[in-house]
N, C-alpha and C positions, 0 to 999 in steps of 0.2 A: 592455253594450245601450245604445243610442243613445236619445235623447228619442223622435225620430221613429219608431224601431221599437216602443218601448214605447206610445207613442200608439196605434200600429196595431194592437196585440196586445189591448187591451183591449176593443176594439168586435168581436172576432171570438170565436168558441165555444172555450172553453180549460177545461182541467182547474184544480180548485180552487187557489189558489196556497197554498203552504204557509207562505210569511213574507216578510219585507222582506229585499232586498238591502243591502249595506253603504252604497251610495249612498242608495238609499231611505229608510234610518233616518237617515242624515244630513239629508236632505230634509224628513223628518217633525220632526226637530229644529228646523231652521230656521224652518219654518211655525209650529210652536208659539212659538220666539221671537218672531216677528213679530205673531202672534195676541197674545201675552202685552203688548207695549207697546200695540197697539190697544184690546184688553179693558180694561186698566188705565186708559186714558185715559178710557173712559167709566165704569167702575166707580168711580173716584175722586171723581167728583162727588158721587155720593151721600152716603158718610161724611164729604167736606169740608162737605157742605151746612149742617152744623151749625155750621160755623167761619166759613165763606165769607158766609152770610147775615147774621149780626151786623156781620163786619169790615166789608163793603159797605154795610151798612144796606140791605138788600133784603127784598122779603116772599117769601113762598113761590111766589107767581105769579111773580115776576120771575126767581127761581131756576128754576123749572119751564120757563120761557122759554130760560133760558140751556142747559139741558139738552137740549130739544125743538129747538134752534136746530141743534144738530149733526146731529139726524136729520133736519130739513127741508132743509138745506144736502146731506147725503149723499143724500138721496132726489133731489134734483134732479142731482146730479153722477153718480149711477148711471146715470140716463138720457140724459144728455149723453154718457157714457163707452161705454154700450152699442155704439153704432154702430162705435165703434173698437177694442174690446174682443178681437176676433178677429183683427186686423190686424197685430198685433205680439207680437214675443216676450214671451211672459208674464213673463219675468225682468226685463225692460227695464222693462215695465209697472208691476211692483212697486215698482221703485226709483222709478220718478218719482212714484207716489202717496205712496211712504213719505217723500220728502224734503218734499213738500207738508203732509203730516201733521206733521211734526217742524216746520216754521215755524207751523203754527197753534198748537201746543203751546208753541213759545215766546213766542208774543204773549199766552198766557194766563199763562206765567209773569212776564212784566214787567208786567201788567195794573195800572194803579194804580186804576181805577174799573170800575164795572159795564160800562160801554158796550164800553172795551175787551177784556173778558173775553168779552163777547157776540160782538164780531167775531173773537177769537181762537177760539171755540166753532164758528162758522160757517166759518171757514179750514180748521180741524181738521177738520169735518164734510165738506166738499166733496172733500177728499183721503183721509182716513181711511175714509170710509164705503165706499169703492170697493175698497180692500184686501181685505177678507174674501172678495169676489165674486172677486179674482184668485186668492186662496189656494184658494177652492172648484173654480175652472177646473184649477190645477194639480194638486189631487188626482186630480179626475176624469181628466184626460189621461194622468197616470202610475201611477194604480192601479185594479186591477180592482174589480169591485162587491164581490166576495167579501172583499175586506180593507180597502173603505171605512168599515166600522164602526169597525175598530181604528185607523185612520188619523185619523177624527175623534175617536175616543177620547183618542187621543194630543194631538192639535192642541188640542182643548179643555180639557186639563190646563192650558193657558195660562190659563184661567179661575180654575181652582184656585189657581194659581201667583200670580195677580194678588191673591187673597185672603190667601194665607201670607204672600207677600214684599211684594208691591206696596203693599197697601191699609194694612196695619200700618206699614209703611216711610213713607208718605205721610203718615199721621196723625201718626206719630211726629215727623217733620221739621216738621210744621203745628203741632202742640202746643209744640215746642222752638224752633221759630223762626216761621215764617207759611206760610200756604197757598202762597205763591208760590215756596217752596223743592221743595215737592212736584213742580210741574210742571216745574222746573229738573232735578230729578234725571230726570224722563222723557223730556225732552229730550236729556240725555246717553246714555241708555239707547237713544233711537231712533237716535242717531248711531252707535253701537257695532253696533245691529242691521244698520245699512244696509251698514256695512263687511263683517260677517261674511256677508250675503247676496250681496254682490257678489262676495266672494271664493271663496266655497264653492259656490253655486248654479249648476248647469250652465243653458245656455240651455234654454228650453221653448217650442220653435217647430214642433213636429210638427204642430200645426193649420193652420200657412202653407201645407203642401203638399196641403190639403184645398181642393175647390172652393167658394168662396163669393164671395158679390157684394162688388165692391171699393168700391160706393159705400156710405159710412158711414150714409146716413138710409135706402137701401133693406134694409140688413142689419138694422137696427134695426126697421124695419116688417115684414119678414119673419119676425123673431122674434117680435114682438108679435101678428101676426095667425095665428100657429101655434095654431090652436083646442085641440090637445092639451097646449098649455102652460097654458090658462087655469085650469084646477083647481088645478095646482101655485103659480100666481101667488097666487090666492086663499087658499090654505093659509098660504104663506110671509107673508101680509099679516097674518092672524090670529095667527099663531106669535109676530110681535113684541110683539103687545098688552100682554100680561102683564108681562114684563119691565120695560117703559117705565113702566109705570104704578104698579109697587110700588117699584122700585128707587131712584128718584130722592130719596123722601122715606123710605127706609128707616133712614137714621140718626136722622132727626130723630124718627120713629115709636118707634125702640128707645129712645132717651133719654128721652123727653117722655112716652110713652104705655106703655111696657113698665118705665120705672123704672131702666133701666140707666145708670150714672154713665159719662159721656163718656170717663173714664179707661180703663174697661173695654171701650169699644166694639171697639178693636184686638183684644181676646181673642176677640171672637165671629167676626169676620174670619179671625182665626188659625187657630183649632180649626176651624171648618167647613171652611176652605180646606184645611187637612192631609187631611181625611176626603175631601174631592171630588177631591184629588190622586189618590188610588186608586179612587174612584167612576167617573171617565173612562174609563180603560182597561178596567176591568172592564164597564160598560157596553157599550163597544165590542166587547169579546170576545162578550159575551152577543148583542148585535144580529146578529153574523156567525153565531153559533153556532144561536140558537133563532127567529132572525128578526126584522128591523127591524120590522116591523110590530106583532108581539106586544109587543116592548121598548118601542114607543110607546105603545100601549095600556095598558101597566102604568105607565109614566110619567105618562100622562095622569091615569089615577084616582088615583096617588099625589099628585098636584099638586093636584088639585080638594080632595083631604081636607085637605092643608096649607096651602094658601091660605085655605081657610075657617077653620082653626085660629087660623092666624097673623095674620091681620084681625080677629080677634075676641077676642084676648089683653088682659087687664089688666094689673096690675103682676105682673110674675112675677121669679123668681131668674135670677141669671147662667147656671146650669145648664141651667133649662128654655129660656131663649132660645136658647143653643147647641145643645141639642137638636132644637128646633123648626126652627132655621136648617138644619141637617145634614140632616135627612129631607126638608125642602124642596127643598134640593139635588139630592137624588137624584131626587128626580121631574122637576126642572128637566132635568137631564143626561140622564134616560131618555127624555127628549122630543127635546131638542135633537140627540143624536148621530144616533141612528136616522133622523131626520126629515132631516137634512143628506145623509146616505148615500143614502136613497131618492130624494129629489128630485134630487140630481146624475145620476142614471140616467137622466132624463128628456129631455134636449136631444140634439139630433144634435150629432156630434164637431164640425162646423163652427160651431156657434150656442152652444158652452159659455159662452164668455166674455160673448157677449151676454145670454144666460139668466140667467146668474148675477148680472150686473150690474143688469139690470131686477128680479131678484128682491130684490136687496140694497136697490135703491131703493124697493120697494114695503114692503119690511120696515122700513126706516128711516122713509118717510112715516107709516106706519101708529104706528109707536113713538112719533113726534113727536105724532101727534094724540092717542095713549094718555097720552102726558106732559101735555099741555094739559088734556085732559079730567079726568086725575087731580087737576091743580091747581084745575080749576072745582069739583070735586067736594068735595074737603076743604077744611076752615077752620081757621086757627089760634087757638086760645083765648089767653087772658090769660097762662096758665102756660106757654106754648110747647106744649102738647100738641095734637095733630091730632084734628079731630071728622072722623066719616062715613067713616074710613079702611076699615070693613067693608064700606061699598058698591062700592068699589074691588074687594074681593074678588070680590064677586058678578058684576061685569062680567068680571074675568078667569076665573071659573069657566064663565061663559056662552061664552067664546071658545075655553075648552079644550074643551068639549062639542063645538061645531062644527068644530073643527081635527080632531078624533079621525073624525067622519064622513066629512069632506072627505079625510083620510089614508087610508080604506078604500078610496076609489075612486081614488084617486091610485096606490095599490100594487097594484092590480088588473091592469092591463095590464104593469106591471114582472115581478109574479109570473108571468104567463103567459107572459112571452116568456122567463123564466128556466126555465119548464115545472115550475114548483112551485106549491104553494098558497100560501104566503107565502114573502117575501124577507127 
């Protein structure tokens, strides 16, 4: 079956697909590999924070800016790319942005000071921030809605794999050599990823057969002015807030506030990552089985409880720290996977690329603002501990409650179109 045929069939009424074809299985693995390199680039900044800040003699506010620089540049590039996102073969678009992402990561690997590191994060964001939207567009083109929960579940195992393999490896390299080596290893992995995608992925160009505006600016405006997209854009904006507020300072909070020795920090990421490798596909199957909105509602409730616990913890044992992280990630995945699958069903086929790019842009800009807000809320004490971390938790909980309400209204027309109460 060609991509053109596959793209056409997912927009027509069909029987419930039973599983993946051989090529679809390969494609899911490729997209998971791409996501792994992108996610680890973002994720690794948090655990390396405890190493980078003293190494470059920078403050938490400066480090927060380095983290948010990625988000702000990704937000800008998402808007700029939206007008062109549906005009090219998605495979070629993916490789183009992947190459730019690798260049930005290479700048981080050789950065001798804070300013070069900041530049590297900006370049990485300009290209890496768009890749996630291209991946979502590819998934939406080639997989029916009834399978997208499973697809998102497998693709998001990249998040867990970055915890199990990437973050412990990055911390190991940084502790035994320096933090530059961790970024250098990521550059090598990204180059390998580009080669595999170029060799194994078939063209994804079925959307080019659909009628669409050839003017990039008009294509962007046509997507932005679709009123039925606005609620989804609002939801996407809020969903990013929590991660960007908590994660950048996670390692410093764990070491200085929870009392976990930095030597044991990789253990927390390793164990929680091993659990989440199984959680992702399970949540994906669950969302396709009982419904994506009920799964999202469960994840929201669990996340609220765990965020309040996590941000108010005192000195704890390594076992308790691991347990809290594992359950927190269950909540995060139970929101992330079904929300991506649901939102992917909203745009018209000819606007999937631009819709995803705009959504990614809003997500990154919101995340950047969240990171800056978090840096403004917290303060670092003389002993390195962070004050007012619990206030960040209250902000995250508030956004989670609002996002649940918005998701209810987002899923209603999707459920109605599918002829079901929930999807």
